[in-house]
C-alpha positions as CSV (number, residue, x, y, z in Angstrom):
1,M,-7.0,7.8,9.7
2,E,-7.7,5.0,7.1
3,F,-4.4,5.8,5.5
4,K,-2.4,5.3,8.6
5,I,-4.2,2.0,9.4
6,S,-3.6,0.8,5.9
7,G,0.0,1.7,6.2
8,I,0.3,-0.2,9.5
9,L,-1.3,-3.2,7.9
10,S,1.3,-3.0,5.1
11,Y,4.1,-2.8,7.6
12,F,2.6,-5.9,9.2
13,G,3.1,-7.7,5.9
14,A,6.7,-6.6,5.8
15,A,7.1,-7.8,9.4
16,V,5.9,-11.3,8.4
17,F,8.5,-11.5,5.7
18,I,11.2,-10.2,8.1
19,A,10.2,-12.9,10.5
20,I,10.5,-15.6,7.8
21,W,14.1,-14.4,7.1
22,L,15.0,-14.2,10.8
23,I,13.8,-17.7,11.4
24,L,15.8,-18.8,8.3
25,M,19.0,-17.1,9.5
26,L,18.8,-17.8,13.3
27,V,17.4,-21.3,13.7
28,A,19.6,-24.4,13.7
29,Q,23.0,-22.7,13.6
30,P,26.2,-24.7,14.0
31,D,28.0,-24.3,17.3
32,C,31.3,-23.6,15.6
33,L,30.2,-20.3,14.1
34,E,29.1,-17.0,15.7
35,I,25.6,-15.9,15.2
36,F,26.3,-13.2,12.5
37,E,28.7,-15.3,10.6
38,A,26.3,-18.2,10.4
39,A,23.5,-15.9,9.4
40,K,25.6,-14.4,6.7
41,Q,26.6,-17.8,5.4
42,T,23.0,-18.9,5.4
43,V,21.8,-15.9,3.4
44,V,24.7,-16.3,0.9
45,Y,23.9,-20.0,0.5
46,V,20.1,-19.5,0.1
47,L,20.5,-16.7,-2.5
48,T,23.1,-18.6,-4.6
49,Q,21.1,-21.8,-5.0
50,P,19.4,-22.5,-8.3
51,D,15.9,-22.8,-6.8
52,S,15.9,-19.6,-4.7
53,E,13.1,-17.7,-6.4
54,F,11.0,-17.8,-3.3
55,F,13.6,-16.0,-1.3
56,Y,14.2,-13.3,-3.9
57,M,10.5,-12.8,-4.2
58,S,10.2,-12.5,-0.4
59,L,12.8,-9.8,-0.4
60,I,11.0,-7.9,-3.2
61,S,7.7,-8.4,-1.3
62,M,9.3,-7.0,1.8
63,L,10.4,-3.9,0.0
64,V,7.0,-3.4,-1.7
65,C,5.3,-3.7,1.7
66,I,7.6,-1.2,3.3
67,V,7.3,1.3,0.4
68,C,3.6,1.0,0.2
69,G,3.2,1.3,4.0
70,T,5.3,4.4,4.1
71,L,3.4,6.1,1.2
72,L,0.1,5.1,2.8
73,F,1.2,6.3,6.2
74,I,2.2,9.7,4.9
75,N,-0.9,9.9,2.7
76,K,0.9,10.2,-0.7
77,Y,-0.7,8.8,-3.8
78,A,-3.0,6.6,-1.7
79,V,-5.3,5.3,-4.4
80,Q,-2.4,4.5,-6.7
81,V,-0.6,2.7,-3.8
82,M,-3.7,0.7,-3.1
83,Y,-3.7,-0.5,-6.7
84,V,0.0,-1.5,-6.3
85,V,-1.0,-3.5,-3.2
86,L,-3.7,-5.1,-5.3
87,A,-1.2,-6.0,-8.0
88,H,1.2,-7.3,-5.3
89,A,-1.6,-9.5,-3.8
90,L,-2.5,-10.9,-7.2
91,A,1.1,-11.7,-7.9
92,A,1.4,-13.3,-4.5
93,I,-1.3,-15.7,-5.3
94,Y,1.0,-17.4,-7.8
95,I,4.1,-17.2,-5.5
96,Y,3.1,-17.8,-1.9
97,D,0.9,-19.8,0.3
98,W,-2.6,-18.5,1.0
99,T,-1.6,-17.2,4.4
100,L,1.1,-14.9,3.0
101,V,-1.3,-13.8,0.3
102,L,-3.8,-12.7,3.0
103,V,-1.1,-10.8,4.9
104,V,0.0,-9.0,1.7
105,A,-3.7,-8.2,0.9
106,L,-4.6,-6.9,4.4
107,P,-4.4,-3.2,3.4
108,L,-7.1,-3.8,0.8
109,T,-9.7,-4.2,3.5
110,L,-9.7,-0.4,3.7
111,F,-9.6,0.2,-0.1
112,S,-13.1,1.7,-0.3
113,K,-12.5,4.0,2.6
114,V,-9.1,5.1,1.3
115,K,-10.6,5.7,-2.2
116,A,-13.5,7.8,-0.7
117,S,-11.1,9.9,1.4
118,A,-8.6,10.6,-1.3
C-alpha cells in the first residue's frame, strides 16, 4: 500500500508542474488568437528564449515525477525509484522555490516504509 501512496504523491508533483504550464499557456491570451494557437505560440516563445532553463527543468521534473510515480504505483524497483526521487529533490533545491521542492520530495515521507516493504 505504501508503494501506491508514494506513487500518488509523485503524480501530485507532476500535477503541480502541469498546473504551472497550464497557467502559463492559458492566462492572459490575446483576443485575436484562438486558445490552442495562443497556447502553442506561448510555449514556442518560452522555450526559445535564452533564459528558459526553468521551463526546460520543469518539463524534465514533470517527466521524472510521472515515471517515478508509475514505477512506484506498479511496485517495480521501489527502493531505487525512491533514491531517484531523493536525487530529484536534491537537484530541485538548486532550481526551484522551496514549495516546489516540498512537492517533489513528498514521496520521500514514506521512504522508510517502502524500504522495509521491498
